[in-house]
Structure formats: structure tokens, C-alpha cells
N, C-alpha and C positions, 0 to 999 in steps of 0.2 A: 603403678595404672593394674599393679596386680590388686592393690589396696581397694582402688577404687572400684575394681571389678567385685571385690566381697561386699563393698557398702552398698553397689546397687544391686546385688544380692538380696541383703538384709531388707534394702528397700522393696525389694519383688514379696519377699517372707513375709510383712507387716503390710503388704495392700487390704483397704478392706474391698469390695466387690463394688465398683459401681451400679448405679440401676440406671437405666437406660431412661432417656425422656421421649416419651410414647406419645405422640397427642391421642387427648380418650377418643373413642366413638371408633366407630366401625372402618375401613379404607376408606371404602366408598365415600364416607362424607366429609373426609380428609385431604384426600388426593386431587390433587392439581391445586390447591386452593392460595396457593403461594404463583401464581403461573398466573399471567392476562392473555389467556387465551381467545380464541373467536368468541365461548360462552359469554365471557365477562367484554370483552370485547362488542356483542352485540346488544348488551343491557344496556352499555354505556353510550353507545352512538345513536347517534339520526338514523331510522330503515335505512334511509336511500343515501348516506355514507356506509355506512356496516356494508350493503349489497356489495359497492361498489369496492370499496375494500378485500370483502374476503373473494372479490372475483378478482383482483390484481392478484392474490396470494396465493390463491388456487391457482393462477395461470402463470406464476413467475412476472407479472406484470410492473415497472415503476408503481409506485405511492405517489399520487399527487399532493404538492405543496399543501391546498387545503387539508384533503387527509389526513396527510402527518399532524398537521396543526391539531384536530381534532382530536386525532389518539394522541397525541402527546397530550390534552389539557386531562382527557380521560385516565390515562393511564397515571398521571401526576393523583389528579384526586383521590382513582385507587388505594395507590401504595399509601402518599401519607396519611389516610386510612389504616393502615397497616403498622401506623409506626414510621415510616420510612421517612428521614433527611437528606440522603443523597441519591446521584444517578450513578451508573459509570456503562461506559462502550466495552462491553465484555468479547475478546478477542482470544485470536489462537495464532499465536505468533510464531515463526521457524525455531523458539526455542524450546519448543516438545512439551510449556503448560500453558497454562492461558496467562492472558492478562489485563488490567483495570487499571482506568485512572479518575478518584473518585470527585465529583462534582457535587455541590450542595445544591439543592432546590431554596434555600434561602438565599432573595436578591435583598443585599444590605440597602443598597439606592433604593429600592420601591419596598421595604417591609415585608415583602411578602416571598412568598412560598413561587417558583417561575422554574418551569421546562416547556422553550419553546418547543416549535416542529423542525428547527432547521436544527438545534441541538438532539434531539431523537435521534433525526436523519444519519449529523455526520458528527464528528471532531476528526478534530488535529492534534492527534500522539506525535513523539521525536522517532523518526521513521530510521534516524542514522541509528539509533541507540539500541534495533533489534536487528538480528542475522537480518543482513541482507545480498551477502553472495558480491558487494560491489559494488552493485546497483547506486547507493545511495552513499557519496562519501561525506563525512563532519560534519562536513558545512553546508551539506544539504541535506538538512532536516525533517522539510517538512514530509508527514504521509497520513492519508486517512482514513479515519475505522468510518462504514456506511453499514448502515442499518438494516439485519436479515430480515424480514417481514416472516419470512417460513420456520424462524424459528420464534417461541412464542416468548414476549417476555419472562422474569421472573424477579424474584424478590430472594434475596439472600442478606441476614442480618437486618441491619437498615439500611439496604443500597437495596435499588431497582437497578437489575442485571439488561443491559439491553443489547442481546445477538449479535457482533456484527461479522463483519469481512475487514481485511485489512490490505491496505496498496501503499505504494508512492507515489509521489505527489504526479510524477510524469505515469503514472497508471500500471507500474507493474505489483503483480502479487507477491506479496510479502507473508501470508499465511498460509494455513489449512482450507478454511474455509471456504475461500475461492474457488480454487480449482474444483473438490469437490463440485458447486453447486453448476460450475459447469457443463463438468461430467455427468453429473445426473441429469442436467437437460440435454446434453447428447442424448446419454441411453436410451430417454423417454421417447423424443422424435427416435431413433432408430428402432427401437422395440413397436411404439405403439405400429407405426409402415408397415411393424410384417404381420403385429396382430391382426392390422387388416384384410388378410391374405383369410382368416377364418373366422372373423367379426366385425363387421364394417360398423358396431357400436362402439366399437373402443377407443376413445380418444386421448385419453394418457396412458402411461404404465411409468408407476413409483418402483425404482430400487428400494428392497428394505432391511435392517440388519437389527439382527440379533446379537449383542456383541457381550460373551462368557469374560468375565473380568476374575484370572487368578493372582491374587495379592499373599505374601504374608505380612502376622503380626507377630511383634514382638514385642517386651516391657521398654518404657518409655527409659526408662531408668539404664537397661542392659545397652539398650541400642546407644545410648551416648556416653555410656564405658567405654566405646570403640569407635576410637576417630575416622576406620576405614568404612562404618558402616553410616557415619554422618557425612561423609566426605565425597564417599564412592559411592553409597545405594547398599556395598557387597561387601562380606568378608574377605578382605584379601589375603589374609591369616587364616588360618583355624585348624582346629584339631577333629577328628570323625569322633562321635563317640561309637561307642559300642553296640548299643541298639542306634538305628535313627528309622529309614522308614524300609529296612528290611521284614519285615516282618507286615508287609500295607496292613495294619491296625488301625492305620489314620483314618485312612479313607473312607469318608461317607459314613463313620463313631461320630460320637457323641458329641456337639459342640461342648468346649469348654464353658463355663459359666461365664467369665470372664467376655471371652471373645462375642459367646451369646446376646451378651446385655449390650455391645459394642454394633453388635449385626442388627439389633435390634433398633436400636440410636437410630447408627445411619442411615437403615434404611426408612423409620419415619418421617427424618429432613429430606429424602431422596420421593419421598412419595408425595410429599409435600409441592416440591418442586415439578410433580409431573410427570417424576421417572420409575416409570411403572417396573420397578424390581418386585421378583417374583420367586424365584430361587435362589436359594442358600445351603450351603452342606462343608465339611471339610475336602479337601483335594486330599491328594497322596502324602507329603511330607509333613514333617510335627510342625504344627504350624503355621498350616498351608491350605487357605479357603477358597472358595469361590461366589458370586453374587456374578445371578444374569436377570437379564432384562426380561419384558415382552418386546416383540420386534415392532420397532418403529420404524417409518421413514426414514433413509439413511442419513441426510443431514441430522436431522432432529436429534436419529440414533445417537450421532457421532458426538455432536453437540453434550447430548445427556452423561455421556461416557468421560468425559474429561470435566463434564459440573459432578460425575459422582464421584470419581478420585479425590479431587476437594474436599467434597464432603466427609467422605472418608477421615481423610488426614484431619481435616477440623474437628472431626467428634472423637476420634480417637485421643486426641485429647484430654480430653473432659474421661477418658477409662484410664488414665496414664500410660497408654501405649503406642504405637507407632507402625504404619502401617507401609510396608516395605512393596513399592510397586517393578524395583528392577525385576531384570529378567532371570538372573540367577545371583540371587544375593548372595548362597551360602553353598560351596564345591559338595561331591558326593550327596547332595538331595538335587527332587527336581526342581527346575525353574518352573517359569510363569508363565502363561499366552496371554494373550487376549482373543478366543475361537470368533471371528466372523464371519457369521453366517449369514450369508446373503442369499436374495431372492427375487422375482418382479414380479409385480403383482399390479393387475389392469385394473381402471377405473368401473370396472364391472364385477369384481369382485376374485378371478381369475388371478388363482398361482399359476404364474409362469411354467413353475417347475415341477407342477404338481400333476403324475400322472391322473387319466380319468373315465369313468366307463363310459366314454365315448371314442371311437377310433379318430374321429377327426378333430378332436381335443386330445387326444393322443398324438398324431400328427405335427401340432401346433407346440406338446410338449417335447419332442422330438428333436424341433427346428431349435427352440433356445437351449435346449439342453445341447446336442452337437457343437452350434455355435458361441456358447460358450468353451466347450473342453475347445475349441478349436483355436480359439482368443487364449486360452493358456498355452497352449503349444506353439505357438505364433509369437507371445509375447511373456514367455517361463522368466526370462533374464532380469528386464523390466519390473515382474510381481516379487522379485528375487530381490530386486532393488527397494522398491516401496515398505520392506522391512525390515532390511538392513540398521544395523545401530553396532557398537560398541556392547549393551549389552546382551543382544539379541547372539551376537557372536560364538558365546560363553552358552546359548543355551541351543542354538540347532544342531540337531545331529546329535543331543547326547539321546539315550535312553529315555527321556519323557519327551522329547520335540520331536515333531518332523524334520528330516534332513535338510541342508541345503540344497539338495535337488528337488526341482518344482516338477513334482505329477501328480495326476487326477486320481483318485479312486473312484469306482462307480457301484462294483460291487458284482458278482458272478452271475445273477441276474441281467442287469442293463447288459453287461459285457457281452450279453447269448443275442439282445435283440439287438445290438450294435451291429453285429459279426454277422446276424441274418440280412441285416437291412444290408449291410454291404455284399455278402453272397449272393444272392439270389434278390437285391433288389431292383434284375433290369427282365424284371419274370413280366413277359406277356400280356397285357388286360385287356380282355376281349370286351366290347360291349354286355354289360350285365354282372360284369364278374366285379366282386368283392377285390379291392385294391387292398383294403387294410387287413383284409383277411389273409391275402396273397402273405402279404408280407408279415405278419405277425405282430402287426401295430395294433391293433383290439385288444393284443393277450397283455398291455402290459399292465392294468390293475392288478388281474387276475395273479401275473409273477410274484408283483410288489407287495401283495395284500401281507405277508406274514414277513417283511424283507427287513429283519434289524440289523442286519452283519455291518459292522464299523472296521474304520484300519485306524488307526490311533497312529501308526508312522506315515499318514500320509499328511505330507501339506496341505489341499487341495481335496476333498474329500465331498461326494454327493452322498445326503443322507436322508434319503425319502424325496424330499419336497424342498431340498435348498439344497447350497453348493456350504461344505464350511471353509473355511481359509484358517488353518489351525497355527499358522507358522506366525502368523503377527505377536509382538512380543508386547509384554503385559501394560510395561512405558509408552509405549507408543500411542501417537493420537493413530482413531482410526483414518481419519480422512485421508491419511497417506494412501493405506491399500483402497481404501474405495473407492476413489479418485482416481486411481490405476484401470482397478479392476473395471468399475463400471465406462470408460471410457475403452477396452479392448474390445469388450462385448459389446458397445456400440457400433464401433465402426467392424467389430466381423458381421454382425445383423446389417449392417448398410452394408458394405459389400455381398452380403447374400441376399439380400432384396433386387440389389441392382442383377444381378448375376441372374435369376429368376424372373425378373422383368424382360432381362435379354432374351431369355427360353420361349418366356411365352407369345414376346412378339413375335419371334420366330414360328408361330404357331403351336408349339408346342402345349399339351392340357397342364393346365396349372400343378396339379397335385404329383404328377408325373415327372414338372420340372422339379420341384419341392425336391423328392424325391433322390433321382439324380443328384440335385444337388449335396442333397445330404453323404449322399454314397461316400463321392470324393473328397467331404469333408472328415469322415467316416476314416480314409484309408488314409488321409495325408498328417491327419492327429493322433495317429494309433502309436505313435510311440511314445506321448506323453501319458496314456493310462498305464496305469501298475497297479496290481492285486497284492504284489506279495509284501515281503517284510522291506519299511525304507531304512531300517536299522543296518542291513547285512551288504555287507563288505561285496557278496553278488551281485546287488542291487548297481553300488557303485560301477563296477564294471556293465555290466547290461546298459546303465543310465550312457556311459563312455559310448559305449557302440551304439548306442541309437540317436547317440550324438545331443543330446540332453543335458545343458551348464550346471557344473556343478561349482558354481562360486562358493568359497569359507567364508571366506574375509569382506567385510563390508569395505574398506579404499577399491575391493576391485569387480565388487556388487554393484556400485553405484557410477561404474560404465555406462553401464547401461539407460542415465537419463541421457542420455549425450548422443546416444550414436544415432546415427541418421533415422533409422526406422523409428525410434521416440522421437526423436522430434519434427520428422512426417507428421506424428502422428496428431501430435498435439496441435502444433501447426496447423492442420489441415481443419481441423476439429474446433479450433481457437481457444484452445484450453488455459494452453500458456506456447510461450514464445522462446526459441535457444534462445536469448538473454536470460528468460527465464528462469529454463532449465539448467542451463550453467549456473546459474547465483542459484539454485537451488540446490544443486549438487556439490557446489563450491563450499554451500553453508554446514551440510550432511558430513564433508569431509574434516570439515576442520572443528564442530562437534565430535567427529572420532577420536582424532588430535589431544584434543581437550581431554577428555575423559582419560584415553587409556594416559597422556601427562601423567593428571592424578593419580591415579593408580599407580601407573612407576615413584612418584613423589613421596606416595605413602606409604609406600614397599621401605621405599630407601631410611625413612622416617622410622618408622616401626622397628625396623633390621636393626637399624643404624643406634636408635638411642631406647630400646626394652628388648630386642629381644637376643643383640649379641653382649649386651650389657648383665641378662639374668644370669645367661649360658657360661659368660667369662666366672663370673659368681659363684658358679659350681661347681665348676673344674676346679678354678680355687680351694671349695673346699672336697672336693674329691684328694687333691693334691696333700693337703693336711690331714688327711685322713692316711692317707697312703705314708706318711713321715713317719703319721702316728704310730702305726703299726710296723713299720719298720725300724722306732724306735725303743720297741716293743720286743722285739724279734721276730714278729709274726710277719705271714705272707701276704703282700700286697699284691700279688697279681692278677688278685681277681679284681683289684682297682685301676689297675693300669689300663686295659683294653678299653674302660668307660673313658678315660678321661682324654685318650688316645682318640676316638671316633666323636668329644666334640670337638677337641682342638682340630680332629679334620672338617667338619660343619665350619666352623666356627671361620674358619681358613677361607673354604669355598665358597661360603655365603659374605664376607669380606671382600673377595675380588670383582663374584659376581657383581655384589652393589656397586662395585667402585668402576666397574667395565659399563656397567650399567644407567649412573649417571653421566659417564664420560661418552656416551656412546646417545644420551639425548642431548647435550648439547650441541653436538657434533650435527645432529637431525636438525634441532631447533632452529640451523643456521639456511634449510631448504628452502627459498624463498615459494616454490614451487608448494600449491597445497596437496595436488594431489600425489605427486611423490614425496612428502615431508608423512602422508596416511601413511602409503606402502612402508617409507621407510619405520616408520611407529611400529605396522604391524608385526613387520617380518626381522626389521634389528634388536626390537626393544620387546614386545608384548611377548613373538613364535620363539625368540632367540633366550630370555633370562627369566620372563616370568615363572616359566615350570619347574626352572635351575632352582630358583628362588628360595620359592614355596617347598620343594623335595628339602632342601640343606635345614629348612625353617622344620617342617612336619619330622626329621629323622632327629633334630636337636629337639623335639619335644617328648619323646622317647625315651631321652635320659636326664632334662631337667624335672625338676619332681612337682607338680602342680600347682603347690602351694603357691611358687617363686614365681611360675612362669604369666610374664604379662599378656598371655592370648586366649579370651574366654572361649569356652567349650560347644559345641554345641546346645549340650545338654542344660546348659547355662542363657547362652542364647532365645532358645525354646522354651521357657521355664513358666509356662503358664497353666493356670488353674482353671 
């Protein structure tokens, strides 16, 4: 293994810098050229059909068979002109990655290229072979993918990709997109209803998402020399370099040439597919970077993020690189997140989270602002469950990521506004009085004018005109947290509107009813607001006093998916049934178990077949050296302690590995997945992983570097 590592280093040293395949011309000239969007659809369809199709897409209505047939012929012609030979329904099953089955346009029986409207709208993949949480048996294989017209078709390579939902034969949701679309519909209806208190012209509210994607880049040869990186996505063992990220000299520094060319290359591919990538920069850890797109409607942004990850992975091959999306691929270095920036946009163009120079608009802002905080307070455990994974457990609470406690940061200025409203909101308003001025509502734009305050330790922070959910992991599908966030905001806005309407029916003036209910929400949700250091022990203690959940492991966090409150929330809005929620929880628990199981087996293999033999070989060399010194009549006492230390840690490592393997065999016999997941977390991960790493780290202090089989970070991060 050591020889493989050094050969990999030789390959890295001899690498030439690959030039990016960037499209010619200005970005505006090739942006979206591989997307069959509304503009291309308009040019290819009869005006009457296009008008109907656009209306159906904008209003979330069903596409008719005749319309589907017309679109199929148009997109087939467009795609074939671009050299496309196949089409696929592109969907997002609960594996966490995307899925596709390619079918040829060519029909041998007719000797022509064919794409029927029925094939565009629906396909039938094997549902039992994807995670289903027991919903489908192996002999009940049928499932369906159905076209999502709100997300445009695109070309990747020589294949036309059709974004779709994925459901079982009996209608249960088996993907991330389906519940997201339903949640977005719920927040649209609830937010539009509330908007009409302020502007009767609002007929639709869209949830917006800007998704910042962090990632690591390593040389492909070095990646392939590490079985743990290849199989688990992270290094289960590894030595800390003398210089890591402690000087903060990588953050925003000059981008290494190889990575810069890789960035330009994948950005070109992404832009052709309509992904509005905008920002690129070095992140804090060595070889860690970030790409961020402009804001889009949540469903499209979520699709684009998974597509972007796929593009990055494929383009990296052209540059002999490997992209790591694991939340914590290297211990001792910052992990990677996927910061989800969420806002609500009315079809009048107003950002509902944007304070205004208008006092009336500021009351509207406060309505959506306070209701979102209230939603997070009520459903903090569910939000935590939506970002739970084995990878993210390694990251949450570390000194570069938010803690597992879900809290809201709004800054001192807005805290003062809410405090003012809470304490003085019951001011008596006489005829002719300016209620907005009395409550300080008209001062919000002035207060926020130069507000650049940020709290990077907060998992859910307001940043001027949006909420940033920072706790989402780098490899996550945005659909999960965005489904939950959209739904809990929708639920709270509906309850708010019901309460306002009830007060108005009793004769209370609408503005006063709104303010009085906001005051109640501000008081009730105050516990979830926190402005301090989220990493501190003091905050953990304070959060416990406030009654906020602090769930540090995935198996425990996922309980929130099947709580009575969650089931009621999802069923009342028609987003998911109890059965679907239970299945989803089962899938996520099984995914957790399998990943910890893989890491445990890797530890056993690497320690047994590589670490211990190398340590024993070194120990034998020391013993031979000690004997030689004694034979010469020289003092060997300086060597003996090292021999004893190596022996001590080899014995400790052997015992722990044997115990972990035996424990894993016992845990695997547990039939209940929830109990098995908890056992993997407590009995294997928490009991053995750190002990085994400690022994390996200690052995590394003694074993000569040339013989040591584990790559150093300084080699893993060897990029120029």
C-alpha cells in the first residue's frame, strides 16, 4: 500500500495542467443552450398550444395528452439536431443520488427516431430495487416516473434528460422531488392568502433557493490509493500535517491552477444546462472550495444542485481530479456544507423577507419574518431530522459548522425591533395616529441599512433578505430540508391567517389583529432566538434550560419524522402519509447503518492488513537494533521504551478491532432497523471508532513515514 501511495505521488508530480473546454463567446450567448425551456418551446409549438402549456406549467396543472404529444415531437426534433440519440427520465430516488435509464429514439421496426407523448410523460422503472422502506416487496416491482413540466428538459452528452417524480405502483412517494413539489404548493397557497392582507394583486408566491455548494478536490491517483476514500468517501484514518488550516491562508486565496481550470470547465457545462453558477472561491480548509449559483425557484434550484454535483464529478475526470462531497472527509479540517438560502417571492416581484421604505410593507415583512421563526421554533426537531445523515453527524457541532441545536439568529437590530413590538405592541392607537410609527415598524429599513452582522455558528440565520439554513450537509439532496422548511412555514402561515380572520370577524381592525397575533408569536418563539456563540458549552446548557432539542446523532434525530406532530403536519396538507413517513425514516436509518458498517469494515481491514503488519515490522527492526546494541555492549535503554509503546498500541488496536468486529456481528442480528441503527451509533461508532483512531495515531508517531501505509493530508491535498 505504501508503494501504491508513492506511485500516486509520482503521478501527481508528473501531471500536466488540463485546459478547460469552455464554450466560445460571452456567457449570455451559450447560457441555457442545452435546455429545452419555455423560449425554445415557444419557437417549436403552435402558438395556441404553447399558450396552454405555459399556463399549465405556471399554474401547476396537468399537461393533456395532445399537448404532451406536441411537446414530445418538438423536443425530439430539437434534441436530434444537437446529436442526441437517447432519452431518459431523470429522477432522484431515496438513494441520495440521481437515477436514469436511457432509451434510444431509434425504433428499429419503423426505421425512424420516435418519441411518443406517453413516453415523455411516463416510464416504468423497477421500484423494488430502489429504497422503499418496505412499501414495495421484491415481487411487486412496478413503479412509475412522471414528467415534472416545471423543471425544463436538458441535454447531457448524447442523452435528453427529462426531470421526473418517482412513485410506486400504488402511489406512494419514493423520491425527493414529489414531496418538495407538494410542499411548495402548500407554501404558495398559504403565503398568497397572507399577502392579500396587504396587496390584493398577489396571485402566487414562489419559494426561492440559493444553494452554496462546498466541496474538496484531490488528485485522482491519490484518491484511488486510499480504500477508505474510495469506499466511504472519507479517510477513516489519517495523520494531521504540521500545517493544516491554522493560518487561514487558503480562504479566498488564489485558486490553484488545476482547480481553476476544473472550475472553468464544469461552470461552462453547467451554464449550458441553464445552471446560473456565479461565485467561485477557496474555502477555509486546504483543497476545499465553493461554488454558488444565483437564486432560482426551489424545485429548479434543487434539481440544478444535484445535476451540478454530477457535472462536477464527471468533468473532474478530464482533469485527473476527484471531487469529495462528503461532509467530513478529513478529520481536523473544516467539513463541507450546502448552505440553503431561502426566501419567498410574490409574483408582483416583492421579496417577502425584504424590509422596505414603506411602513405597510414592513408590517408584511414582519408577518413572514416572525411566522418563519415561529415555524422553526415549533418544528426544530423535524428540521434537524431533515439534514440528518452519517456524514453530517461528523460535521455538526465541529468548529466550522453549526451545532445540532436548531436556533435562529436575526442580529441585534432586528432583535430590538421584535422586542419593541413585543413590549409596546399594545399601544393605544387613536384616530389619526400612525400605528406604524408608534410601533417602530417604519424604522426597519433605516436599522438594516448597514447591517452586515453574521453568525456563522447559527444553523438558521437571517441575512438581510433571506434565511440561510447552514446546517445542510454537502452531499444532501436539497429536496429534504426544503420540503420540511416550506411545509412548516406554510402550516404556520395558514394558522396565522385563520387567527387573523377570526379576530377580524369579531370586529377588530385588521392591522391591530395582525400586530396582536405577531406579539403572541414573538413571545412564544423567543426561546429559539440566539445571538451568541453556538459552539459554547454555555449555549448547550442554556438551550437545555430553554427546552430546545439537542439531538446529536442521526438515529435519534430521525424519530421526528414519525412523531404525531409531524404525521399530522404532513397528512393535513396531503404531502405525505404516515406510511410514507415511516418508510422514509426506515430508509434513512438503513442508509445510516450501511455507511457506519462500511466504515467499521474499512477500519478492520486497514488496521489488520496494513497498519498492524507495518507496526510489527518496525517493532521487529527496533528489537533487532536493541539486540545489536547489547551485543556490542552499548546501552539499549533508549530503544526499549519505543518497543514497549509500539507493542502497547498494537495490542490495544488488535483488541479493539476484534471487539468491534464481534459487536458488529451481534448488532447485525437485530431485526428492528431503529434499534439496529441506535446500536451501530452507540455500540460501534461511539464506543470504538475514536479508540481505534487513537491507537493508529499513536503508532504513527513511532513508525517511519516511508513504511507507513496511510497517506498524509499533505499528500492528499497535493494540488498546484
